N, C-alpha and C positions, 0 to 999 in steps of 0.2 A: 389507715395512715399513710400517707402520698411518699412516690420516690419523688425527688426536686432532678429539674432534667439538666442540671449541672453535672462536674463532672462526678462528684461523688453523690448517690441519692441517699433521702433520709434514713436512717435506720432504726429506728423505734420496734421493738419486739417484745410484747408486753413478757415479765417475766413468771416464771415458774408459782403456781398456785401456792398458800402460807400454808402449814400445818395443820393450821385454825381452820381454813376452808376444807380443806382435806379431809380432817376431820366431821365437817359439818355436813359432807355428801357422803360421810361414813365408807370411804375409802383408805386404805392402807397404800403404802409407796413400797414398789418392787423394782430395780435395779435392772434398768433393758440395757443395751450396750451405748447407750447417749443420753443416760439422765435417767430419771425417777418417772416413774410410768406410775400412773394408776391403776392399781385392780379393784375387781370387785365380789361377791361369789357369784352363785347361781342363781341366773335370771328367775324370776318367778311371775308368773300371768299380775299385771295389776289392770286398774280401770282406767281409760283412755284419760289422756290430759285434758285438761280443762280447755277451750278456747279461750282468744284472748280476750281483753276486757272489751266491752259494747261501745268504748272510744274509738276500737279505730275502725267500727264499720265492716266487720268481716272478714279484712282482708288481709293478702296471704295468708288464705288456710292452709298452703303446702309452700315449700322453699320455694320463692321467686327464679326462676329460670330464664336464662336470655342470655344477652353481651354487655360488653362493658370494654371502650376502644384502648384503655390505658396501658396492660399490659406487653401490648402489641404495638402499640403508635406512639406511648407517650402525646408529647406535644408536638412532634413533626406535621410539616404540612401535609402530608397524605390523611391527615385525620380532618374532614370534610364531608361537605352535606351527600359528593357522591359517593364516599365510603358509606355513611351512613344507611344509605339508598340501598347501595348495595348487599348489604348486610340484611336487610329488611328482604330484599330478593332471594338472598339464599336461602333465610329459614324458609321459605316456600318454598323452592328448588328441591333442595336437600331433602327433607323431609322434616327439620329442625322443629318446625312451627309444629307437625304432627305428633313429633315425638315429647313436647310440651315447651319448647323454648318460647317464651312471648315477650320479653323485656328486649328494645334495642336501646342503649342506656350510651349516652354522653358523660365523657370524663369531663375532666382539666381541660382550660384551652379553650372553648367556646366562645368565648363574650371578646371584647374589648377590653384593655387595660383602665378604661375610665367610665365611670355614669355618663347619661348624657346629663342637660342640664333642668329636667325634672327629676335627677335624681336613678333613674330606671336602666337597667342593663342593658347595651346594646350587644347585639351577636355581630361576630366577627364578621364584617361582610365579603373581605378572602374566601372564605371557610364555608358560609352559610350564606350565600348570596340573596334568598328565596325567606332568610329568619328562620328562626324556629318554627314558627308555627307549619310553615311549608313541608318541613321536614316530618313533624307531628302530623301533618293531614295524610302524607305516604305514606308513614308507617301504619299509621290507622287503618287506611286503604288496603291494605294486605291483611289484616286480620288483629295486626300487633299492636305494642302499645310501647311509647317512648317513654327515656328515662334522662333523668340531667342530673347536674351535678355543681355543688357550690360547698363553702366551708362555714363553719359556725365559727369567724373570725372578722377579723378587717379585710382580707383578702385571703386566697385560697392558697393552694400550698408549692404554686409555680412562682420562680423568681420573677417572671414579669409581671405581677403585682396583678390579677386579677382581682376583681372587687368580690370580695366576703359579703354575705348577708347578715353580719353582725350591727344591728341595729336598724337594720330594714328588713327583720323578717316578713313584716304583714304585706309591703310591699312589692317584693320579690316571690312570695309564696302566690301573691296575686297574677305576676305578670308569668309564672308558669303555667296555674291555672289555664289563664287567659291562651296559652298557647297551646294548651292542651294533651300538656305533662302530666303521664300515669306515677311516676316512681322517681323519689329526690335521694340521692345521697350526697349525705350531709357532712362535711371532713373536720377537722381538727384543728387547722393550722391558723397561726395568728390572733389567736383568741383573747389575748389579751388578759390573761388570769380569771377569765369570769367562771363562775364555777358551771360545770359542766350540765349538772343537771338545767340547770336554769335554763342555759342556752339551748338546749336540746328542745325543752318543752315548748319555753317562747316556738321554736321553729312548728312544733306540731301545732300549739294551735293556731298558726295562722297557716300552716296548711289545710285545718281544718275549716276555718273563715272562709277561704279562697274557694274552698274546695264544695259550699253551701253553695256559693253565688253560681257554680258550673254546672254541679250535678254529678264532676267525673271526681271520684276518688283517687288520692295519690297516697304510695307507697313510702314509707317511713323508712331510709336506712343510714342508722347512726352509726359515723365512722368517727369513733372516737380511740381505735384502739386497743379498746380494754382497758385504759389507765385508770379510771374510776369503775372498775366494776360492771359496767350496764347491764352485765345480766341479773343484777341484783335489783335494779331498780328499773330498766327501760322498757317490761311489756306492758307498763300505760302510756307510752310514750312514741315509740315505734315497733315498726313490726321483725326488723332486724337490727342488730348491733355487732359489730366487729370484735370480735376477741382476742385480736392480736395483733400487731403492724403489717405492715407491707409484707406480703409475700414477693420471693424472688423466683426465678427460672430455674431453680436448682434443688438437686434432693436434699442438700441439707436442709436450705429453708422451708421447703414443705413440709418435711420432717417436725424439725422444732414447729411449727404451728399447725400442726395435728395435733403435737404433744399437749401443745397447752389448752386446745379446743374439745380434744376427750371428755377431760373429766370435768365438764361443764353440763353434761348431758341431762341432769335434772331441770334445766333452767329450758330447755326447748319445748313447743310445743305450737299446736296450729296458733297460726299467730303474729307467732315470738320466737325467732331463730336465731341461735347462735352462729355468726358467720366469720369464719377463719380465711377469708379473702378470696378474691376471683381465682377461677381457673386458668393455670398456665399451659394446659394441653396443646401441644402443637406449637409451640414456641422453640422449640429445638433445644433448651438445655437439658432435658432429659431424655431418657431412653422410652421404646416405647413400652417395657414393662414397668416404668417407674411412672409413665402416666398413666396405665391401668388403675394401677396403685391409687395416686392420686384421686381418678375419678369413683375408685372402687370408696375410697376411705369419706371423701367428702360426702357420696351418698348413704353410706351408712352411718356417718354423722347426722343425717337430715341438715346439711350444710345449701343455701341459696347456689345454686349452680350456671355460675356466668361465666361463659367463655370467653378468654382473655386472648384468644390468638386473631391473627386476621383471616376469617372466612376465604377470602378471595384467594387466594393462596393457599390454603389448606390441603395436606394431601388427605388418600381416601383413608390412612390409615387413621388418621385425626378425625375425621368424620364418624368414620366405624366406633372409635372409643369415646366421643360426645355422644352418639345417637343411638348409643346402645338401649335400647327400651328397656329392656328387663333389669340390667343397674339403673337404670332413673325409676322404675318403678318403685326402687325401693327406698330413693331419697324421696319420693311423692307421696309417698306409702301417705293415707289421712289419718291414720291414726299421731302421728306427730313425733313418735318415740324418737330421739336420739339416743343411737347405739352407744352398747355400755362397753366398758372394759373388762373381759372376764378373767383374761391372764396376759402377760409381756415378760413374763422371765425370759433371759437371755437373746432378747430381740424377737422373741415369738411368739406374735399377739393374734391375740381372739378375741373380738369384737362383736356382741350379737346383737340384732334389735327386733325387739318385736312389732309385729305386722297386724296390721288388724285383723285377717282373717285366721287369725291364729299361727300363722308360719313364725318362722325366722329367719332375717338376713344375716347370717355370720360370714366377717371377712377374717381369712386365714392370712394374716400377713409376717415376712418377714423381712425384717429391719436390715439383717446382716447383709455380709457379703459374700457367702455361701449358701449353697440348699440346705434349707431346713424342716424337718418334720413338726409340721403346727397343729395339735389335737385338740379335740373337744367331744362334747357327747352331746345326743339330744337333751339329757336330761342338764345337766351344767347349762344348758344355751334357754331352759324353761320349757320345753316341752311336756306332754302330758307321758307318761308309761306307754309302750305301746309294742305289738311285737315288731313291726320294722318302721322304716319311715320315709317316704320320700325327700330326694334330694335332687334338686336344679342346678344346674352349674352355671352359673348367670353368663359366664362369659364365652364357655364351650356350646351352653344351650344346647345341651343334655339333660335327662332326666337319669335317675338309679334311684336302689332301694338300698338302704341302710339298716345293719341292725341294731345300729342308735349310733356308733362312732362316726363322727364329723374330723376327718384327718386327709391332709394331702403334704407330700415333699415340696416346700414351695419355693421358686428358684429366688436367688439372691434380689431382692429390693422387691419382690414381687407380691402379689394379693389373690387368692383365692375365693372367690366372692361366690356365697354358696345359698337357696334360699331350702330350708328344710322344715317339712309338715308331717302330721300325724294324720295322712286323709285319707287309709282306708284301701287305698288304691297301688299301694307299693308293688303288690304283684306283677306289675303289666309293665316294669321299668327291668332292665337289666340289673346285675348286681353292682356296686361301684366296687370299683379296684383302687388302691392305692398303689401308686409307683414309685419307690424308695430307692438310693445310694447311699452306699458306705464307702468312706475312702475320699481321696482329695480330687477334684479334677484340674488341680496345678500339677505343670508337670516340665521338662525339660524336651526341644527337639532331641530326636531320636532317642531316647532314653524309655522306657516300657513302664506305663504307670498300670496299676494295678486296683481294679474297683468291682464292688459286690452290689448287685440290684437286686431286689425285691419286689415281686406283684402282689399283693395282699388282699383277698376277696374279705371287703368289710360290708357286703351285703348280707341280707336273709336268707339268699338262696345262693346254691354253688355256680362258680364261674366254673365254666365247660372250656375245652378243648382250647387250653390258653396256651400262647406261643407271645415271647418278648424279643424285641430287636432293639440293637444299639448301632447309629450309626454316626460316623464324623464327616467332615469335610474330605474332599476329593484329595485321595493320596494317603489318607490316617489309614493303619492299620487297626482295624477294632475286632475283636478275636474271642470266642466264648470257649472258655474253657472249662465249663461245668453247663449240664442241659438248658435248653431254651423252651421246653415245653410243658405242659402237665394236662393230664386229660380232664383233672378234674382237681376245682378248691373249694374245698367246705369254706363254711365261715368262717374269718379270722387264719384260715393256713395258706404258708405264702409260698409259691416259687423263686427261690433265690436262684441267683446265676454267677459263675465270676467273670471278671471281661479284662482282656489285657489291650491298654489303648496305649497305640505310642505314634506319635506327632513325626513325621518324616526329618531328618538329618538336616538341618538348613530353613527350616521353617522358622520365619520371622516371628520374634515376641509380641505377644497379644492374644486376643479374646477370638474364642473359634467357635463356632455351633454344635454342640453333638445333641443327639436326638433319641431318648429313651423311650419304646412304645410297646405298648401291649393290645394283643388282640385276643378275644375271647367270642363265649357266644353265653347267651344266657339258657337258664334249662328248656324254655320253648324252642329255642335255635334262631334268637336273636343275634345277629353281630353285636358286637360292639369292638370300641377301642380307649383307650387311655393314653394320651402324650404329655411326657414331662423335657422340656427345655432346660438341657444344661449347657454350661458355658466351659469351658476347657482354658484354662490361659496358659500360654506356653510364655515361661520365665526363663532370663537368660541368669546364672550362677554369678553372684559378686565376685568380684577381685578380691584377690589375696590381700589382708595387711589396711590399713584406714581409709576408707571413701568419706567424700564429704555428702551425705544425704541428698545435698539439692544438687548434684551434678550426678544421681546413678537415677535410672528409670524406678516409677512407679508403677505398681500394680494393679490401682483405684487412688483416687483423689476425690472426697467429698469435700464440700466447704457451704457455710452458709452464707456468703456474702461473696461474686464475683471468684474468679479461678482461685485456686493455690497455687504462691509464686516462688519461682528459685532466685534465692540473692536479694529478691528485694518484700518488703512490706508488701502487705495486703491491700490496695486500692480499691477493690469491690465492685470494680465495672470490666472494663476489658484486661487482658493478661498485659501485663509488663506499664500498670499505672499507680504501682506503689514507689516508694522511696525506699529507702537505707533502712536494714533494718536495726531499730533503734529501741531500746529500753531505760528511762531513766538514764539516758545521757550518753550511753555504753553504746558502740555502734559496733556491728557484726558485719563479715565482708561478705560470710557465706551462710548459707542456713533455709530455712522456709519461711514464708510468709503465711500468714491463715487468718481465717476468721469461725467463729465458732459458730454451729457446729461443725465440727472437723474432723476428718478421719483420711490418713495417707500412710500406706499401706507400701511396703518392700518388701521383696523376693530374699530369704536369706540363703535358702538351703538345707540348714540345717551345719551351715558351715562358719556360721559368724557366732560372736562371745558376747560384745557390748555394743548399745548403743550411748552416746552422750551429747550432750547439748547445754547449754545458756539460754534459759526460757523466761517469758515473762510479755507484757502488755505492753504494744509498741504506742510511744512517746506521740505519734499522729493523729492519736484522741485524745490529746489532754487530758482531762479529768476523769473521762469516761472509760469504762472497760473493765470487767472482772469476770477471769478466764479461769481453769484447770488445764493441765497437763498431765497426761499419762501416755505412759507408755507399754504397748500388749505383746504378750509372744503367743504365737498358736493359738489367740482367745484366750490367753489368761493375762492378767492386769498382773505387771510385772514393777511399776514403779508412777509414781505421783506426785504430785507437787502440793495439792489441795486448790485454794483457791487463791487467785494473784489478783492484784488489781494494778493501777496505774501509778499507784505511789511505790510498788515495791520496786528493789531493785533485781535485776536479773536473778534467778535463781538456777543452778548448776542444778543438771538430773541425769542419772546415770542410773542402766537396767543391764542386769544378765540376762542375755537372749540364746547363752550357750543350744544350741541342739535345734532351734525353730526355726520351721521353714517358713514362716510370713510375720516380719515386723511390721505394728502398725503405731503410728503417730498421733494419739487422738489429742484435742483440744475442746470440751465443755463449757459451757456458759457459765459455770460457777453456782447454777440455782438461781438466775434472775432476770432467763431471757438475753437473745442477743443483741443489746444493743451496744454498739461501740467495740465488739468484742475482736481486738484485732491481737492475735498471739503468733510472737515472735518464736521459731527453732533457730536460735542462734549458734553457729555451727556444730551443727548438727551432725554427728561422725559415726559411722558403722565401720566395728574392726573386726575382719575375718581372718 
C-alpha cells in the first residue's frame, strides 16, 4: 500500500491473523507488551522448502535486495534520473553490489499523468529526460537491474492521477520489457473493486508474454497490502507479496508490521517471499539500536531487503548497518526458511531460522523500554546434542563457545543476532560470557542509584582473569562496592558486582550512555571482551497535586504514525498537524493524541497515586478506527478499557499507580491492525 503525498498518508495496515489461521499454523497466542504474539515450540530439522513453481522461471530464489526511492523522496522533485543513476554508482562504490544489492527501483511519479494517443505510458521528461530505457541501460552497465512501479487499478496511489495498468496490462508489460525493466512493483490503488487474484494474475500473464519477446525475465512484486491473504494464493503468481500496509519511519510502525509478518513463516521459500515492506534504516525516525533491530528482524524473516533511504546523504553508520554481510547472509541463505517465533513472553522474543549448513540464526529481540535478559538453548532452536557449540555474534563479528545456552541482556528495543552451530571446532574460541544488570537505570540528578551487575560464563571452557568495569558520562560518579575481578569462572558461574551510580546535581533530564564491559581470557590465553551498552535516564520528580499529563515531560514515547501530540489529536505526519481532541462530539482541551501502537511513559518517582482520563477514538477518522487503552504501573497493567471504536462515547479510565516509579499509557490496535487508530487521552491527569 502507498502513502499519499497529501497532508495525511493513507494508513491501511492489515489486522492480526485470525484464530483460525493461527491454529492452521500450529501456533498459540501469548501476549507481549504490545499485542498478541505467535509462538511455537522447539525447532526441529526440516527438509528444504521446495522451489517456486516453474512458471516463475526460477526467479528470486533468495529475497530480492536493492533500493526503492519512495520512503526517502515520495514524489518530490529530487526523484529523477540523476538520483537513480547516482544510487547505481553508490551501489558499486560503497560495496553494496558486492554485498548482494541488485535492484535499483523506481516508485510512483515516474510517468506523466496522461497516456499518449496510442495509450502508451509516457515517462516524465522533466524527471527522466532520457527516458526509462536510458536509465535501465545505465543501471545495467553497472551490473545491476532496474525496477519500476505501477498499480493494479485505473490510477496509481498518488493524487496526481498517474495512469495505472488495469485494462492496459499487456501493453504496459511490453513497454516495461522493451525498456529493459527487471522488476515490477504492482500496487493496489483505484482497483475498481475487481477481484485481486484476477488483477494480479492478468499482470503475471502479461509479464510472461512480454518477457518471452525480450528474453529478460521480470521479478513480480505483488503489493496488495495483505488484504486478500496473498500468502495463500500468490506463490504461482509472483515472487513476493506484501503482507502488510506501508511501513513508516518509527518504532511503533516497524514493530506492528514485524508482528504481522512473523506468523507467516510457513508460506515463504525460494521464489516466494513474505514482504513486510521496505527498509527505513537511515531515514532518521529511529535510533541506531532500533535500525539494527529493523535490519536484523527483516533478515531473520527472510524478507526482501530494499533500502529506503537516500544513499547520497547516508551516514557511515547507515552503510554499516545495511552493509553487514554476516546479517545479509542470514537473509540470503539458500534454504529459504523464514525464522520462526519460539517465545515472546513479556516482549522478550526468540526467533530462530534454520540455515542450509545446519546452523541456526537466532534473534534475541527486546521489545520493551528497559534492558531484558532474553534466553534460549541450542536444543530449543533445533540443533543436535553436542558437547558445545560455536556461537557467532553477527554484529560484533566475534565467535565464542557455549555449552548450550544462548542468551544475552539485550538493550531496550535492541536485538542480539547470533549464528550457532555444532561444528566441532568450538574449542578454538573463547567462552561466551553474558553481562547482566539488576536494578533500574532510571535516576534523579544528585541521587545515588544502586545497580548489581553479573558476568556469567556460558561457555564449555572457563573464563580466566575476569575483570569488569562500568563507565558513565564525564562528571558522573560510578563506584564499585564489591569485587570487580575473578581469577576463573567455570561454566555457569558468575561474578556479581554492586555499584553506586550518581549523576551530578543539576544534570538536565534526558538519556545518557553508560557502558558495562568485561575483559577475560580463554584457557589458552586468548583475550576476549564483552560490552553491554546501557542507557541511564535522568528524570525530574513530578510536582505535588494534580497535573495535566499533556504538560509533563515524558520519559519515552512511541507511536504508530507521526509523533505523540500534546493537547491535540494525532495528525500522522509532522508535529502539530492534528486538531482538537474530539471523541463522539465531546471536545477536550487537554490530553494526548496518539496513534496505535502507542506507549507514553512518565516518571512518577513512587510519589503519585492516580491516573485518570477520558479516552476514545478521535472523530477525525469518521467510522474507522478501533483501539484499546491501557495504564501500566512499573510493568504491571492496572487498568484497561477493552476495544473501543469510533461509535463509542469517551470512556472514563482511572488507575491506582501508588508507589510506581514509571507510569505508561498504552494504546493497542484492538486486534485488527492499525488502520485509522487515532486514540485520544482526554483530560489525562496524574495526581501526586
